[in-house]
N, C-alpha and C positions, 0 to 999 in steps of 0.2 A: 502494498500499499505505499502511495507517496502522499505526504501530507503539509503543505506549505513547501514544497520542495525539496522534501528530505524523505528517504525512503525507511518506512517504519516496518521491522519485520513482528510477526506475532510472535509471542512467547509459546516457548515448548511448553507440548500436553500437559505435562505433569510433574510434580515437582522431582528434581534431580536428586539423588542420594551425592553430598557433598564426600569426597575425595581431600583426607588430610595428610599433612606430611609434617613429620614430628622429629624436633630432637631430644634424644632423652639421655642426660648427661650426667654423672657422679663424679666423685672423687675416691681417695682411698677408704676403704674396706665397704665400697658401697656396690660390688660387684653383685652379689646376690641381690640384693633392692632394686637394681639396674636391670637385670636378668628378669624377675618377677614381673616390673613394670612393664617392660618390653613383651612380654607373654601376655598380661593384661589389657596392652592396649592394641594389639595385634588383630591387626584385619588385611587380608590381603589385596584389598582396594588402595591401601596407601601404600606411603612410603616413610622410611626411617634413617635416621642418623643417629649412632647411639655414640658415646665419648666418656673416658675416663680420662680425668686431665693429670698433668704431671705432676702433680701428688702422690698420683697412687702409684703403686711398685709394677714394676714391667710383667711381676709375673700376672697379676691381675688383669691386665691390660691384652697378655697373651693369651690368658684362659678365654677373654669374653670373645675374644678373633676367633679362637678357637670353635666356641659353643655357638657363634652365628655361623663360622663356616660347615658346623655337622648338623644345623637343626635342619630335619627335610623340608618340612614347611616354607623355612627361609631360601633353602636352596633351589625349591622346585617354584617359587614365587618369583624369587630374585629382587626383592622389595627391602631388604636392610641392608646397610653400609654403616661401617666402622671408620671413625676418623684414627686410623691407623699412626699417626705422627701425632703424640699427646701433646695437647695446647696448655699452655701455664694459664691457668684463670685465676685470675681474682674475683670474687662475686662480689659485685656491686663496684666491678669498677670498669676501664675501656675494654680489658683484655676479654671481659664477657661478652660483650657487644661483636669482638673478633671471632670470637667461635661461634657465636651465632651466626656473623656474616658466614664465615667457613661452611658451616652446616649446608647452610641456603647454598650455598655455590654448588656442593655436592649434590645438593637434592636436585638443584636445576639444569646440572649437569647431566645424570644420571633419567632423569623424567621431570618433562612439565603436566604431566597426568594429575594434577592434584589442586585445590580451590584454597585449601588453608594451611599455614604454617602454626603450630603449635612445639614452644618452645616446654620442657617439664625438667626436674630432677629426677634423678633416682628414687627420693623419696615420696614423690607423688604416685595416685595413685587413684585409678577411674572409679568414681560411685556407681558408673552402669555402662554396659557394654553400648557399641557404637549402633547396634542393630537394634536396640531398648531394649 
């Protein structure tokens, strides 16, 4: 339809289900909490970046990478990525913003198939599932 010289498209027939891109990050001692949060949030339609900061021991970061690489659903769908080079993050500082932008860059490089970005810590936990 054309209205005052502008082309107007009709809205989609029904509501679309939003797709999310998540950054789930943690620090020293947060490996199991981060893993629990990732599993609670996980939905194949979404994209995920996980990050354990430089304060976390190398063993924790390697364990997280191993878990992500070996999780069957993550392998099949291919929508979980890890920031493998740990960033120094001072929470409430510019490095937190830099880490968030780094995660966004990874997500945009891997897939633009998402509508909303959500930044969570390993201590966060969803109250309901995405499907309701």
